[in-house]
C-alpha positions as CSV (number, residue, x, y, z in Angstrom):
1,M,66.2,36.4,28.8
2,M,64.7,38.1,32.0
3,R,66.4,41.1,33.5
4,A,65.7,42.8,36.9
5,L,65.2,46.5,36.8
6,F,66.0,48.5,40.0
7,V,64.6,52.0,40.3
8,S,65.4,54.4,43.2
9,L,62.7,56.4,44.9
10,P,60.4,57.8,43.9
11,V,59.2,54.4,42.5
12,L,57.3,54.4,39.2
13,L,54.5,51.9,39.2
14,F,52.0,51.0,36.5
15,A,48.5,50.8,37.7
16,A,46.2,48.1,36.4
17,S,44.7,50.7,34.1
18,G,48.0,51.1,32.5
19,C,48.6,54.6,33.9
20,L,51.9,55.6,35.4
21,V,51.6,56.4,39.2
22,E,54.3,58.0,41.4
23,E,54.5,56.8,45.0
24,Y,56.0,59.5,47.3
25,E,57.2,59.0,50.9
26,P,57.2,62.4,52.9
27,P,60.2,63.3,55.0
28,P,60.0,63.0,58.8
29,P,58.6,66.1,60.6
30,A,61.1,68.7,61.7
31,S,61.7,69.2,65.5
32,P,60.0,72.3,67.0
33,P,62.2,75.3,67.6
34,S,63.8,75.3,71.0
35,D,62.6,77.8,73.5
36,R,65.7,79.8,74.5
37,T,64.0,83.1,75.6
38,P,63.4,83.3,79.4
39,P,60.0,84.3,80.7
40,K,59.2,87.9,81.6
41,L,58.4,88.4,85.3
42,D,56.9,91.7,86.2
43,P,58.5,93.8,89.0
44,I,57.4,92.9,92.5
45,T,55.6,95.7,94.3
46,I,55.3,95.4,98.1
47,A,54.1,98.3,100.3
48,D,56.3,99.4,103.1
49,W,53.3,99.5,105.4
50,P,51.6,97.5,106.8
51,P,53.8,94.4,107.1
52,F,52.7,91.2,105.4
53,G,50.2,89.3,107.5
54,P,47.8,86.4,107.6
55,S,45.3,88.1,105.1
56,S,47.9,89.7,102.9
57,R,48.3,88.6,99.2
58,L,51.2,89.0,96.8
59,R,50.2,89.2,93.2
60,V,52.8,88.0,90.6
61,R,52.5,88.1,86.8
62,C,54.7,86.2,84.4
63,T,54.6,85.8,80.6
64,D,56.4,83.6,78.0
65,D,56.5,83.4,74.2
66,V,56.0,79.6,74.1
67,A,54.7,78.1,77.4
68,L,55.2,78.5,81.1
69,R,55.6,75.5,83.4
70,T,56.1,76.7,87.0
71,I,55.9,79.8,89.2
72,G,57.0,79.7,92.8
73,A,58.3,81.6,95.9
74,T,61.2,81.0,98.2
75,F,60.9,82.4,101.8
76,K,60.4,80.5,105.0
77,N,58.3,78.1,102.9
78,R,58.6,77.3,99.2
79,P,55.1,77.4,97.6
80,S,55.0,76.5,93.9
81,R,52.4,76.3,91.1
82,T,52.5,74.1,88.0
83,V,51.0,76.0,85.0
84,N,50.5,75.5,81.3
85,A,50.0,78.9,79.6
86,V,51.9,81.8,78.0
87,E,50.6,84.1,80.8
88,V,50.0,83.4,84.4
89,V,48.9,85.6,87.4
90,S,49.6,83.9,90.7
91,T,48.9,84.9,94.3
92,F,50.9,84.0,97.3
93,T,49.5,84.5,100.9
94,G,51.2,85.1,104.1
95,P,50.5,81.7,105.6
96,E,51.9,80.1,102.4
97,L,55.1,82.0,102.6
98,G,55.6,81.4,106.4
99,E,56.7,83.8,109.1
100,G,60.0,85.5,109.2
101,Q,62.1,88.4,107.9
102,G,64.7,88.2,105.1
103,E,64.9,87.7,101.3
104,L,61.9,86.8,99.2
105,R,62.5,85.2,95.8
106,I,59.9,84.8,93.1
107,T,60.9,82.4,90.2
108,C,59.1,81.7,86.9
109,C,60.2,79.0,84.5
110,D,59.1,78.0,81.0
111,A,58.9,74.6,79.2
112,G,62.5,74.9,78.2
113,S,63.7,75.3,81.8
114,A,64.6,79.0,81.2
115,C,63.7,81.0,84.3
116,A,63.2,84.6,85.4
117,E,63.6,85.7,89.0
118,R,62.8,88.7,91.2
119,R,64.1,89.4,94.7
120,V,62.9,91.5,97.6
121,M,65.2,92.2,100.5
122,G,64.1,92.8,104.1
123,F,60.7,91.2,103.5
124,L,58.6,90.6,106.6
125,V,55.8,88.2,107.2
126,D,54.1,88.4,110.7
127,L,51.8,85.6,111.6
128,T,52.1,85.7,115.4
129,P,49.3,87.4,117.4
130,P,50.1,89.8,120.3
131,V,50.2,88.9,124.0
132,I,48.1,90.7,126.6
133,E,49.2,90.8,130.3
134,E,47.1,92.5,133.0
135,E,48.6,95.0,135.3
136,R,46.1,97.2,137.0
137,L,42.4,96.5,136.6
138,V,41.0,98.6,139.4
139,A,40.9,102.4,139.2
140,R,38.9,105.4,140.4
141,P,37.4,107.9,138.0
142,T,38.1,110.9,140.1
143,S,41.9,110.6,139.9
144,D,44.6,111.2,137.3
145,G,47.7,109.1,137.0
146,F,48.3,105.7,138.5
147,D,45.1,105.5,140.6
148,G,43.0,106.8,137.7
149,D,44.2,104.3,135.1
150,I,43.3,100.8,133.9
151,A,46.7,99.4,132.7
152,V,47.7,96.4,130.6
153,W,51.0,95.3,129.0
154,V,51.0,94.2,125.3
155,R,53.8,92.4,123.5
156,D,54.2,91.4,119.8
157,A,57.0,89.5,118.1
158,W,57.3,92.2,115.4
159,V,55.2,95.4,115.4
160,L,52.2,96.5,117.7
161,G,49.2,98.0,116.0
162,S,46.4,98.9,118.4
163,V,44.7,98.0,121.7
164,E,41.0,98.4,122.6
165,L,39.2,98.1,125.9
166,S,35.4,97.6,125.9
167,F,33.6,97.9,129.2
168,G,30.0,98.7,130.1
169,G,29.1,99.6,126.6
170,K,32.0,102.0,126.2
171,T,35.1,101.3,124.0
172,L,38.4,103.0,124.3
173,R,41.2,102.6,121.8
174,H,44.9,103.2,121.7
175,D,46.8,103.3,118.3
176,F,50.5,102.8,118.0
177,P,52.5,104.9,115.5
178,Q,52.7,103.3,112.0
179,A,56.5,102.8,112.2
180,Y,58.8,99.9,112.7
181,P,60.4,99.8,116.2
182,S,64.2,99.7,116.8
183,T,63.6,96.2,118.2
184,L,62.4,94.8,114.8
185,G,64.0,91.4,114.2
186,L,65.9,91.6,117.5
187,D,63.3,91.5,120.3
188,W,59.6,91.8,120.9
189,D,57.8,95.1,120.6
190,V,56.5,95.8,124.2
191,S,54.4,98.6,125.6
192,R,52.3,99.6,128.7
193,V,48.9,100.9,127.7
194,T,46.6,102.8,130.0
195,F,42.9,103.7,129.8
196,A,41.5,106.6,131.9
197,A,38.9,105.4,134.4
198,K,37.1,108.7,134.1
199,D,36.2,107.7,130.5
200,L,34.5,104.5,131.6
201,P,31.3,103.8,133.5
202,S,31.5,103.1,137.2
203,G,30.9,99.5,138.3
204,S,32.6,96.1,138.0
205,G,32.4,93.3,135.5
206,S,34.0,91.7,132.5
207,A,35.9,93.9,130.0
208,I,37.2,92.7,126.6
209,V,40.7,93.8,125.7
210,T,41.6,93.4,122.1
211,A,45.2,93.7,120.9
212,R,46.2,93.8,117.2
213,D,49.6,94.0,115.6
214,A,50.4,96.0,112.5
215,A,50.0,92.9,110.3
216,G,46.4,92.2,111.4
217,N,47.0,89.4,113.9
218,E,44.6,89.7,116.9
219,T,44.3,88.5,120.5
220,R,41.3,89.0,122.7
221,R,41.2,88.6,126.5
222,E,38.3,88.9,129.0
223,L,39.4,90.6,132.2
224,F,37.5,91.6,135.3
225,V,37.6,95.4,135.7
226,R,36.3,97.6,138.5
227,I,35.8,101.3,138.2
228,D,35.3,102.4,141.8
229,A,34.4,105.9,143.0
230,T,33.1,104.9,146.4
231,P,35.4,105.5,149.4
232,P,35.6,103.0,152.2
233,E,34.6,103.8,155.9
234,V,36.8,103.4,159.0
235,A,36.1,103.5,162.8
236,L,38.5,103.7,165.7
237,L,37.7,101.0,168.3
238,S,40.5,102.1,170.7
239,P,41.6,104.2,172.4
240,T,38.7,106.3,173.5
241,A,38.8,110.0,174.1
242,G,40.2,111.0,177.5
243,T,43.2,110.4,179.7
244,L,45.2,107.3,179.1
245,A,46.1,105.0,182.0
246,S,49.8,105.0,182.9
247,G,51.7,102.0,181.9
248,G,54.0,103.1,179.1
249,S,51.9,102.1,176.1
250,F,48.4,101.9,174.6
251,V,46.8,100.0,171.8
252,V,45.4,101.6,168.6
253,R,42.7,99.5,167.0
254,A,40.7,100.4,163.9
255,E,38.2,98.7,161.6
256,A,37.4,99.5,158.0
257,S,34.6,98.4,155.5
258,D,34.0,98.8,151.8
259,A,30.5,97.6,150.8
260,D,31.1,97.4,147.0
261,N,34.6,96.0,147.2
262,P,35.6,92.4,147.9
263,T,39.1,93.4,148.8
264,P,39.4,94.8,152.3
265,P,40.9,98.3,152.5
266,A,44.3,99.1,154.0
267,I,44.3,101.2,157.2
268,A,46.8,103.9,157.9
269,L,47.3,105.0,161.5
270,W,48.7,108.3,162.9
271,V,49.6,109.3,166.4
272,G,50.5,112.9,167.2
273,G,50.6,113.8,163.5
274,T,53.1,111.0,162.7
275,R,52.2,108.1,160.6
276,I,53.1,105.0,162.5
277,A,51.8,102.2,160.3
278,E,49.7,101.1,157.3
279,L,48.2,97.7,157.9
280,A,45.9,95.3,156.0
281,G,42.2,95.5,156.9
282,P,39.5,95.0,157.7
283,V,40.9,95.3,161.3
284,A,44.3,96.8,162.1
285,E,45.9,96.9,165.6
286,I,49.2,98.2,166.9
287,E,50.7,98.9,170.3
288,V,52.2,102.4,170.8
289,D,55.0,103.2,173.2
290,T,54.2,106.4,175.1
291,S,57.7,107.0,176.2
292,N,58.4,108.5,172.7
293,L,55.4,110.9,173.0
294,P,55.3,114.3,174.8
295,P,52.8,114.5,177.7
296,G,49.5,116.2,177.0
297,P,46.8,116.1,174.3
298,T,47.6,113.8,171.3
299,E,45.5,113.0,168.3
300,V,45.0,109.4,167.2
301,R,43.8,109.1,163.6
302,A,42.9,106.3,161.2
303,V,42.3,106.5,157.4
304,A,41.1,103.6,155.2
305,R,42.2,103.3,151.5
306,D,40.8,100.9,149.0
307,D,42.7,99.3,146.1
308,A,41.2,101.8,143.7
309,G,42.9,104.7,145.6
310,N,39.7,106.0,147.3
311,E,40.3,107.2,150.9
312,S,37.8,107.3,153.8
313,V,37.0,110.3,156.0
314,A,39.5,110.1,158.9
315,A,38.3,108.7,162.2
316,K,39.9,110.8,165.0
317,V,40.1,110.8,168.8
318,T,42.2,112.9,171.2
319,V,43.8,111.3,174.2
320,D,45.8,112.8,177.0
321,I,49.3,111.3,177.4
322,P,50.2,111.2,181.2
């Protein structure tokens, strides 16, 4: 009589040789331990000065005991890196982060979606170059103050840094204080900058004005500048010296010239010590009422003034008011 024999694992088998062989089936592999420890993100160090700009770089280091998967920043933009390592050093640039002022967040996550985060408040990224506006590009080197200065206006969305003027092989520079203005985040930083004409060579031609903000953004403009130390000349065409004809009035007429200046000078006229007019040249003419003048000798005088502030020698004539 045949009987069936059932044996639980392990199964005992007889090999052809007659030896007893044990066949063993291994258990399934165990699941890897879950990663429950968040990464370690180093503190973020950002200098107070200068502000973050187009060439600035923020270095971030993150480590994990198993594996990192992403590291990213949140600001105006949200740049992110995919990684596969237990340690990563990543760099974020100003253009990647975008322009603005506010909170910066750096986040680092591992393969188990555990994350570490660092925050920086009041973070500023400046990517906008300054603006240059001309004001006074003609000056005389023999004067101080308004007539002796080349002047421009500079404006920046955040913080001004410096302004340079290069002319005739000479460069003058103005540096702004390394401090944030009260207008930061509210309005543009605006300033009028002057350069003394006495520190520049005489002549006319192209000057290069370069404005930089504190973050390193730069603007260059080519402006036509004239440093003028040559006074104009003036002549009185009428009246001539002597007694004036009766009739109740006479005409004062003067002519001015300025050989090295394309802009005609202005002409100021005096009668009897009183300035009666300042008229545009090169020829100025005005009629004078003699009823307001005392009879007798009266001086008529003309002085030309160019746009740099140089004044001519006065042209004078004495007339006799009847």
